[in-house]
N, C-alpha and C positions, 0 to 999 in steps of 0.2 A: 503493500499498500504506500509505503513511503516513496518508493522508486518511482511508481506511478504518479503520486503526488508531485514529485519533482518534475516530472516529465511535462505534466499538465501546467506547471507553474512557469515553464521556460518562456512560453510567448508573454505572459504578463511581465516577467523579469526583463525579457529584451525590449518590451514597450516602455516601461519605466526607465530603464538606463538609457535608452536610445532618445528618450525626451530630454535628457541633460547634455546631449552632444550635438555638435553642428552636422550638417548634411555630409560634409565630406568624410569626416570621421564615423558616421554610421555606415557609409558604402565601404570604407576601408576595413572596418571591423567585422563586418558581416561574415567573413570567411574563417573567423578565429574566435576562440573563447572570450576574446575582448568584447565582443558584442553583447555579453551578459555581464560584464563588469564594469563598474563606475570608474574607468580610467580615461586618462588623456585630458581634454579640453571639455572639463565639466562646469556647467553654469545653468543658469535659470533663464537664459536669453529666449530660449524656445517658448517658454511659459508667457513671458511678456510679449513676444511675438504674436501669441494666440489672441490675448486680449486686445491687441491693436488691430488684428485682422477682422476678428468677428465679435460681436456682442455677446460674450459668453455669459455673463450674468443674467442677461435677458432670456437666452435660451435655456439656461438651467432653470430659472423660474417658471419658464412655460412648461418644461418637462415635468418638473416636480408637482405643478398644479394639475396639469392633465393627467398624469399618472396617478397621483394620490386621489383624484376623484374617480378616476375609472375603477382603481382598486377598491376603495370604500364603498361606492355604489354596486359595484360588481359583487362584492361579498354579500351585501344586504339582497339584491335582487336574486341571484343564482342560489344563494342558501334557501330562501323562500322558496323558490321553483323546485329546489331538490327535495325540500321538506313536504310539498305538496305531492310530488311524484314518490316518495318513499314511504309517508306515514298516513297520508288521507286515502281513503278508498272511493273512488268515483269512476264512472264509466268512461273508457277510452284512455285511461291513464298509461296503459302499454303502448297504444299507437302514438301518443305525443312524445314519450319517452324515445320510441323507435324513431321518430321524425327527427328529434333533437340530435340524436346519435349519428343519424344519416348526414346531418349537415357538416359533419366533421370531415367528410370525404371531398367537399367542395373547396377547391383553393380560392383563396381570398382574391387573387388575381383577376379570376373569371367573372367576380361580381363587382370588382372595384369601379369599373366605368358606368355600369347602371348606379350605382350608390352615388357617384358623383353626380349624375343627372338628378336623382331624387333629392338629394339634399340641396341642390340649387333651387328646387321648386318648392321647399317646404317654407311654411309662414314664419316670420320672426318679428321681433319688437325691436326698434331701432330708435335712437334719441338724436334728434338734429337741433342744436341750440336748446337743449334742455326739454325739447317737446317731443313725447312719445309719438312713433308713427308706425303704421302697419306696413310690413314689405315682405318681400319673398326673397329666399336665398339663405343658406347657412355657410356659403363660402368665406373663408377670411374670419372665422369666429373660433372661439373655444369649444363651443358645444359640438360642432363638427368634428372636433378630434376626440370627443368624450362619448356622447350618447350612442353612437353606432357600436361602441365596443363594451358596452356595460354588461348587456347580456352575453354569455358565452357557453356554447354547448358543451364543451369538455368540462367547464368548471360545474355546470349543472348535473352532468353524469358523475362527477367525482363527489359532489355533495349527496347525490342520490343514493351511491353505493356506500358511503361512509354511514350516512344517517340510518341506512338499513341494518346496520350491524348493532345498533342502539336498541337494547329491549323493548318491545312494544308495550310490555306490561306497565312501563312508567307512564305510557300515553293513558291507559286504563284507569291507572290509579289516581292521575290527575284529573280526569274526567268525572270520575267518582266525586272527588273534591270540589267540583264545580268550576274547573279551570277550561277556558277555551282554547281553542287551537293556536291561537297566536301567543297566549301565555305559555302553552306547552313548548312552543318554538323558542320563545325567548328565554324561559326559566328552566328548561329541563335539556332540550336537544342542543342549542348553542354552547351552553357550558361544558357539555360533554364532547363537544366536537372542534375543540381547540387545534388538534394536529390538522384537521382538514382545512379549517380556516387559514392557517399559516402555510399549508401548501398551496392553496388556491392564490393567496396573497402574492407568494413568490412565482408562480406560473402566470399571473396576470400581470404582475410588475414587470417582468422581463420583456415580453413584447410590447407592453405599452410605452416601456421606455426606449426601446430600440426601434420604435415605428419610424419608417423612412418613407416608404412609397405613398401612404395615405396623405400624410401631412404635406408632401411634395405636390401632391395632385390638388389639394384642395385649399391650401394657405399660401398665399403670395406675399402677404404682408411680413416684412422681416420681424415686427415686433411681436408677432404671434407664433414664429416658427419654434419647433423644439430642437434638442441639442443633435439629433441624428441628421437633420437637414443641414445643420451647420457644417458638416463634413464636406460638401460640395464646395465651399469656399476655399479649400486648400488645394483643389485639383483643376483649378480654372486655367492657369498658365503654367508656370513651372511649378513642380510638385515640391512643397517644403516638408520634407519628411521629419525633421526634427519637430516642427510645429504640429504635423499630424500626430505624431506620437505623444506629443505633450496634450493636445486636445482629447485624444481617446484615453489618455490617463485620467483627465479630469472628468470625462464622463463615464467611465469605469467604476470609479470609487464608489459613487451611490449604489451600484449593483452589488458590489463586494460587500458593502455595509449592510444592505438588506438580507442577502444571503446568509452572512455570518450571524445575524440577529435571530434569523428563524430556522437555522439549520437543524437544531435538534428536533423541533417539531416537524420539520419536513422529513427527515428521516423516520421519525416515529409514524407519520402519516403513510409513507411509502411501505413500512413493514406492516402496518395493520391492514393495508388494503389486500393483502393476501391472505388474510385470516377470515374464516367463515364461522358463523354461528356466535 
């Protein structure tokens, strides 16, 4: 495990070390072990160049805002859907679950263009000079980056499977005491499903943070763009590899922090998913 861990860490180490070197040294060190060592002309010039080239702070704020809302709202919506599919008895439940799972085989790229068309036709409320006005189109907004990705088929499936492992006798006891279904969801099922929530949070956070194609298509205003779209700023003319490494280091740190914060719950949920009964 240690050997494999070191192998998987090599790209991250190379990225961080290269972010401290000028382009010429990165290219000269790439064929030796010096590529993984902070030797030679080491400085923070690449990081200063990143902040001069792109509005990093604005991009980070946008990504944090969009990703946080997608994760939080997704946990609520998808867990409620999973609760209804696993705990409630209603006609057509199996068909609905099958349809939800079937959507997993549809690549996002095949529905991206139709989605762009529909979000451009959706009604919205805008303010001009402090006066609210009714308009159409979600392009160049925050909601177009958030709302289409709140409901997630895989998250619903994971919640459904995990909630199914919780004894239904708890529901029956709560119903006898007069608890409603929402109370059972909030006070019984949710507290027992911490590992599932942590896993869904991680699996939702990663694609939301790494989103590139969708915001590139629907957001043209620089003030609304997330961090991944900012990568294109470094490949327009001559590629500044040192600045690329510095920028990728900055946008990778939040991902590492989130994973390290939830790794125990993530492993626990993965292990529990193979247990029946």
